[in-house]
C-alpha positions as CSV (number, residue, x, y, z in Angstrom):
1,M,40.4,88.3,133.0
2,L,42.1,89.1,136.3
3,N,40.4,91.8,138.3
4,K,42.4,94.5,140.0
5,T,41.8,93.2,143.5
6,A,43.2,89.7,142.6
7,A,46.1,91.4,140.9
8,V,47.0,93.5,143.9
9,M,46.8,90.4,146.2
10,I,49.1,88.5,143.9
11,L,51.7,91.2,143.8
12,V,51.7,91.6,147.5
13,C,52.4,87.8,147.8
14,L,55.2,87.8,145.3
15,A,56.9,90.7,147.0
16,A,56.6,89.6,150.6
17,G,56.1,85.8,150.6
18,P,53.3,84.0,152.4
19,V,51.6,86.2,155.0
20,L,48.4,86.2,157.1
21,A,45.3,87.2,155.1
22,E,43.6,90.5,155.6
23,I,41.3,92.8,153.7
24,S,40.8,96.0,155.5
25,A,39.9,99.7,155.3
26,E,42.5,102.2,156.5
27,C,41.3,105.5,158.1
28,D,42.9,108.7,159.3
29,D,43.0,109.8,162.8
30,Q,39.4,111.4,162.4
31,G,38.1,108.1,161.1
32,R,37.9,109.2,157.5
33,Y,38.4,106.4,154.9
34,L,41.8,106.6,153.1
35,R,42.3,103.3,151.2
36,M,41.9,99.6,151.1
37,L,44.7,97.3,152.3
38,Y,45.2,93.6,151.2
39,R,47.5,90.8,152.5
40,T,46.9,87.2,151.5
41,N,48.4,83.7,151.9
42,A,49.1,82.4,148.4
43,S,49.7,78.8,149.5
44,T,47.6,76.6,147.2
45,K,47.2,74.0,150.0
46,N,45.9,76.4,152.5
47,L,44.8,79.6,150.7
48,K,43.8,82.4,153.0
49,I,41.9,85.5,151.7
50,W,40.1,87.1,154.6
51,S,41.3,85.8,158.0
52,S,42.6,88.8,160.0
53,P,45.3,88.5,162.6
54,R,44.1,91.5,164.5
55,S,40.9,93.3,165.7
56,T,40.2,96.9,164.7
57,R,43.1,99.0,165.9
58,D,45.7,101.5,164.5
59,N,43.0,102.9,162.2
60,I,42.8,99.4,160.3
61,H,39.4,98.0,160.0
62,P,39.2,94.4,158.7
63,L,36.3,93.5,156.5
64,N,34.7,89.9,156.9
65,P,37.5,88.3,159.0
66,E,35.4,85.1,159.2
67,G,35.3,84.9,155.4
68,D,37.8,82.0,155.1
69,A,35.7,79.8,157.5
70,L,32.6,80.7,155.4
71,M,34.6,79.6,152.1
72,D,34.1,83.2,150.7
73,S,35.9,84.0,147.4
74,W,38.1,86.8,146.2
75,P,36.4,90.2,146.5
76,Y,36.2,93.1,144.0
77,Y,35.7,96.7,145.1
78,V,35.0,100.2,143.7
79,E,35.3,103.5,145.4
80,N,32.5,106.1,145.1
81,R,34.3,109.4,144.6
82,L,31.2,111.4,145.3
83,D,30.8,109.7,148.7
84,G,34.2,110.3,150.2
85,N,35.8,107.5,148.1
86,R,34.0,105.0,150.3
87,P,34.4,101.5,148.9
88,Y,31.7,99.1,147.9
89,V,32.9,95.4,148.0
90,V,31.2,92.4,146.3
91,W,32.2,88.7,146.5
92,S,30.8,85.2,146.4
93,R,29.7,83.3,149.5
94,F,28.7,79.7,149.9
95,N,25.0,79.5,150.7
96,G,24.8,75.9,151.7
97,N,24.4,74.6,148.2
98,D,26.4,76.8,145.8
99,Y,27.6,80.3,145.7
100,D,25.7,83.6,145.6
101,L,26.9,87.2,145.8
102,V,27.3,89.3,148.9
103,W,28.3,92.8,149.6
104,S,29.3,95.5,152.0
105,R,30.3,99.1,152.1
106,W,32.3,101.5,154.3
107,S,30.0,103.8,156.2
108,D,30.6,106.4,159.0
109,G,33.6,104.6,160.6
110,G,32.7,101.0,160.0
111,W,31.8,98.3,157.6
112,L,28.0,97.7,157.1
113,P,26.8,94.1,157.9
114,V,27.4,91.8,155.0
115,Q,24.2,91.3,152.9
116,W,23.2,89.2,150.0
117,V,23.1,91.1,146.7
118,E,19.9,89.3,145.8
119,A,17.2,88.7,148.3
120,T,16.3,85.3,146.7
121,M,18.8,82.5,146.5
122,Q,19.7,81.8,142.8
123,T,20.0,78.3,141.2
124,G,23.3,79.1,139.5
125,V,26.8,79.6,140.9
126,E,27.3,83.4,141.1
127,Q,30.9,84.4,140.7
128,D,33.6,86.8,139.5
129,A,32.0,90.1,140.4
130,N,33.2,93.3,138.8
131,L,32.3,96.9,139.6
132,A,32.4,100.4,138.1
133,S,31.1,103.6,139.5
134,H,29.2,106.1,137.4
135,P,31.6,109.1,136.6
136,D,28.9,111.7,137.5
137,T,26.7,110.2,140.2
138,G,29.2,107.7,141.7
139,R,26.5,105.0,141.6
140,P,28.1,101.5,141.6
141,H,27.3,99.1,138.7
142,L,27.9,95.4,139.2
143,V,28.4,92.7,136.6
144,W,29.1,88.9,137.2
145,W,28.6,85.5,135.6
146,S,26.4,82.7,136.7
147,D,27.2,79.0,136.0
148,E,23.7,77.7,135.2
149,G,23.9,74.0,134.4
150,G,27.4,74.4,132.8
151,I,26.3,77.5,130.7
152,G,27.8,80.8,131.9
153,R,25.4,83.8,131.7
154,V,26.5,87.4,132.4
155,Y,24.2,89.7,134.5
156,L,24.2,93.4,135.5
157,S,22.8,95.0,138.6
158,I,22.8,98.7,139.8
159,F,23.0,100.0,143.2
160,L,19.9,102.1,144.2
161,H,20.1,104.2,147.5
162,S,20.5,101.2,149.8
163,R,20.2,98.0,147.8
164,W,21.1,96.3,144.5
165,M,18.4,96.1,141.9
166,G,17.2,92.9,140.2
167,R,19.5,91.4,137.7
168,F,19.6,92.2,134.0
169,L,20.7,89.5,131.5
170,V,23.6,91.0,129.4
171,S,24.6,87.9,127.5
172,D,22.6,85.6,125.1
173,L,20.9,82.8,127.0
174,E,22.5,79.9,124.9
175,V,26.0,81.4,124.6
176,D,28.4,80.4,127.3
177,S,29.6,83.7,128.6
178,R,32.1,84.3,131.5
179,Y,34.4,86.8,133.3
180,P,32.7,90.1,132.7
181,V,34.2,93.6,133.0
182,V,32.1,96.7,133.2
183,E,33.0,100.3,132.1
184,F,31.3,103.5,131.3
185,V,31.5,104.9,127.7
186,E,28.9,107.7,127.9
187,D,26.7,109.2,130.5
188,N,23.8,106.8,129.8
189,K,25.8,103.8,128.3
190,I,27.9,101.2,129.9
191,K,30.1,98.6,128.1
192,V,30.2,95.1,129.4
193,T,33.0,92.8,127.9
194,Y,33.0,89.1,128.6
195,D,34.6,85.9,127.3
196,T,32.9,83.3,125.1
197,V,34.3,80.2,123.3
198,D,34.1,82.2,120.1
199,G,36.0,85.1,121.5
200,P,35.4,88.2,123.7
201,I,32.1,90.1,123.3
202,S,31.4,93.7,124.2
203,R,27.8,94.7,124.8
204,V,26.7,98.3,125.3
205,I,23.8,98.7,127.7
206,V,21.8,101.8,127.1
207,F,19.4,103.6,129.5
208,N,16.5,104.4,127.3
209,S,14.5,106.7,129.5
210,P,15.1,108.6,131.7
211,N,18.8,109.2,130.8
212,T,19.7,109.7,134.4
213,I,18.7,107.6,137.4
214,T,17.1,108.9,140.6
215,D,16.4,106.9,143.7
216,D,12.6,106.9,143.1
217,I,12.6,104.9,139.9
218,D,13.8,101.4,138.9
219,P,16.6,101.7,136.4
220,M,16.5,98.0,135.5
221,T,13.2,98.7,133.5
222,H,15.0,101.2,131.3
223,L,17.9,99.1,130.1
224,K,18.5,97.9,126.5
225,R,21.2,95.9,124.9
226,E,22.6,97.9,121.9
227,L,25.8,96.6,120.3
228,Q,28.0,93.6,120.4
229,N,31.6,92.9,119.0
230,S,33.5,89.7,118.9
231,G,37.2,88.7,118.8
232,S,39.5,85.8,119.5
233,G,38.5,82.9,121.8
234,F,39.4,82.4,125.4
């Protein structure tokens, strides 16, 4: 599954040829966020995703310009429409041994410092982040898959006030599961679809109680896997 960020980057490369890489926020003259901008070098020999040829100017604010030097992977973002459409961005970063997820968001005229999604380094290779925001609250929901000894496992996390909550296992432990996509189907239900060797599976994750999330509770303690469907293989 190709996420929308990677698709935008590929289209830019096909239309304009190889260019310098840049992932930036564009603002208006009052510093209000307008949109995300992408440019990337599609060369397979010298792939550039993040390296920016310019500092902050002309209302363009690069995110993570040192990312290529850090071997950071492709990003995925979602805009919170209840927070001025400010973007939340998640991607994988090399931690010295393998890859874990990091994130940043646009806030008051600048990008917040890049932080790890999980405070503890994980033993798996965390990759292919995908995001969706709640249609009513705007709260971002994150899914990704982790390569754990050759077996892919899909996880979910929810953003709570200023940080991501602990991971929730979406897939079955012994089923190789990869490339998840998350979407909302009802107010208290989200659907996570991912690939397995036997075909794509869709799991509906339900918030048991309470039906809505506030910043003084841990939503991860109220999740339940409800339904799964299967289809053709990957």
